[in-house]
N, C-alpha and C positions, 0 to 999 in steps of 0.2 A: 435745179438739183432735185433728185428724187427724195421724197420723204422717207426717212429710215423707218422700218417697220419690223424690227426684230423682237419687239416686246409684245405684251398682251395689250390690245387696244379695246377700250370700252367707251360707250356713251353713258355718262353718269348723270342721273337726274339731280338737279340742284335748284335752289331758289331762284337762280337766274336762267333756268332752262337747262337742257342737256349740254354737258361739257365733254369734249373729247379728252380722254385721259389714257395715257400709255404707262404701263409699268414694265420695267426692265431691270435686270440684275437681282442680286440678293444681298441681304444684310440689313442693318438698321435703315429705317425709311428716311428718304429725303424728298421733299416736295419742291419741284422746279416750276417757276412761273415766269414767262417770257416778258419782253418789252411790248408796249403798245405798238401798233402798226405792223408787227410781224407775227410769228407764231412759234410753236415749239421746235421747228426745224433749226432755229438759231442755236440750239444746244448740240447740234450734230457733231461738232469737233471736240466736245468734252464728254459726251454721254458714255462712250465706251469705256474710257479709263475710270470715270466715276462709278459706273455700274459694276466694275470689278470688285468693289468692296461694299457697295450700297444698293439698296432697293430704291430705284428712282421712280417717283410718281410725277410724271411729266404732264402738266396741264396745258391745254389750249384755253386761253381766256375767252370770255363771252365775245362773240362776233369775230373770232379769229380761228384760223385753222379748221379743225374738225368740229368746232363748237357752234351751237345755234346763236343767233343774234337776238338779244332781248328786244321786245317791242317798245319798252319804256326806258327812259334814262335810269342809270344805276350809280351807286356810290362805291367807294372803297370798302365801306362796311358791308355792302351787299357781296362784294367779291370775297372778302374774308369769310363771310358766312357760307358762300358757295364752296370755298376751299374746305371748310369744316364738313360740309355735306359730302365732299369727295372722300375725305378720310373716313367718315362714318360708313359710307357705302362700301368702302374697301375693307372695313373691319380693322382699321389701324387705330388702336387705342393708345399706344405708347407715344410719348412726346417725339416729334419729328424735328429734323434739321430742315431749315427752309433756305433755299437759294433763289433770289429774285433778281431779275434784270430789269432795271428802270421801273416800268409799271409793276412788275412782279415784286420789286423791292418795296414799293408803296403799299401793295397789298400785304406783304409780309410784315411791315411795321404795324399796320392796322390789326392784322391777325395776332401779332405778338402782344399788343396791348389789350385786345379783347379776349383772348383765349390763352393766357400765360401758361396754364398747365398742359397745353397741347404742344408746346414748343420747347425743344431742347436748345436750339441755337438759331440765329438769324444771320445770314450773309446777304448783302445787297451789292450789286455791281451797276454802276452808272445810274443810281437812283437818287436824284436831287430831292431833298426833303422840303425845300422851299417851293412855293407855288410858282407858276410860270412868270417870267419877267415880262414887262410890257412889250419889248421887241419880239419875244417868242410868241406871245399871244397874238400880236399883229400878224406875224407870218402864218400862223395856223389859221387864223380867221380869214386870211386871203386864200389859202390853199384849199380849205375844206369845201367852199362853194364850187370852186373850179373842179375839184375831184368829184363832187356829187353830180355836176353837170356833164362832164365829159370823161370821167374815169381816170385811171392812173396813167395819164399821158406823160411824155418825156419831162416837161418842166416840174411836174409834181414828183415824179420818181427821182429826178435829179436832186431836188431839194431834200427829199426824204433820205436818200442814201448818203448824201453828204452829211446830214445832221446825225445820222445813226452810226456811220462808219468812218467819217472823216473823208478828206479829199483824195487819199492815196490807197483806198481799199483794193484788195485783189478782185479780179473779175468774178470769180466764183462767189465770193461774199456778196458782191453787188447783185448778182443774179438771184441769190437766195433771198435777199431782202426784197427785191422787186417782185419776185413770185409770191412771197408770203403776203405782201401788201395787196397785190392785184387779185388774189383768189377770192376773198370774202365779198359778200353782197354789199354794195356801196352804202345803202341806207344804214345797215347795221354797223359798218365800220365808222361812218360819220357819227352815229350816236355814241359809239364807244370813245371816239376822240373827244367829243363833247363831255362825256361823263367822266372819263379817266384822266383827261388832260386839262381842258379849258375850265372845267368846274372843280378841279382838284384843289383842296384847301392846303394851306401851309401845314406840314406835318411836324414842324419843330416842337410845338407844345406837346405832342404825343410822345416824344422821345423819353421823357422822364418816367413814362408809364410802361416802358419796355424792360421787363426784368431779365430776360434771357441774355446770355452772352451774345453780343452783336458786333459784326464786322462790316464796316462801310468801305467798299473799294471804289476807287475813281481811276479813270483813264489819265495817264500822264499828261496828255494833250487835250483833254476834254474841257472846253471853255465854259460849258454850261453846268458842270459839276466837277470842280477842280479838287485836287488833293487837299488844298487848304479848306475848301468847303467840307470835305469828308472829315477832316481832322476836327473842325469846329463842331460838326454835328455829333461826332463820336464823344466829344468831351461832355455832351449833355446826357449821355446814356449812363445808367447805373453801372453797366459792365460793358463798356464800348471800346472798340479798337478801329483802326483804319489801315488801309493799304493802298498802294499805287500799282496799277497794272499798265502795260503798254496799250495805247489806243487813243483815238481822237474823237470818239463819239460814244454814246451810251452802250451800243451793242458791240462796238469794235473789239473790246477785249475777248469776248467769246469766240470771235471768228479770226482775229488777227493775233491773238496771244493765248491760244487754248492751253498749251503746256503750263504757262504761268498761272492761269485760272485753276487748272486741276491741282497744281502744287499748293496753291493758296487754300483752296477749299478743303482738300484732304488733310492738310496740316491743322486747319481750324477745327474740322470735325473730330480729329483725333483727340483733341483736348481743348474744347471751347472755353473752359475756365481759365486757360492760360492765354486769354485774348490779349493781354498786355504784351506778350512776347511777339504778337503778330502785327504790331505797329511797324510796318516795314515798307520798303520801296522795291517793288518788282518791276518798275517801269523802265522804259528804254532811256535811261539816263547814263551819263558817263561816270566812271569811277566805281569803286566797290559799293555794294549795298550796305547801308547803315541802319541799324534798328532805330525806330522813332517811337516816341511815346507821348501820350497825352496825360498820363497818370502822374 
């Protein structure tokens, strides 16, 4: 899939090196940060409708997409600082809405706690707040050396696309994820996996320090970040809500349920203080949707 390029693209200097940043649309600013392993192309199916009413600041994280790879390990705090560098470079002083997918949600939680006056609202999609489980850690520890040695061969790509999209993803979505993962330099991607995944700490204690209205979305069939997980995490937030979207992997909702993602985000941004009304199920489940609340 070709990378969309209808917006203004810049290489922005940050504390983690130059990051590729695209701005598209007009209106109040929204910062989008993608999942680990992929890049900003995963927003392709939601960016046009979101940009109809918002100025999107679409970041490629370090070692992904258009961005340089840091030569040293980095932390979520470093990523949150780099996001602040991006906003300052673009002259965005007003509080922004943040939408983060997986890794992007982890960075958003960290940013929200560290820079509360810079954030209007936070929405995460497929972003587990707990650290990796032992089976997840074992799988990644097996795949990373193989990837570093021989690159993104079929077993690596197969495991990755299944984890991010589920087993029934459409061919275009599979190609997009495979191309995004295959493009970066291997050493940089391996350091990013170590820094943002294997070394990531449990973010649960941080949740009480997130003052902004926050919405945690989970895929209906995502076994690594379930709707129950999202509801439990939202209950720890001062102003938290949760929602269910169709999908079986962390990235799946963006590519398999784009209209539902657009509806959820635009409703949330319209009135983030009404987060309690957004405890809802937009997932692929039978029967009418019923409001759900943790309050």
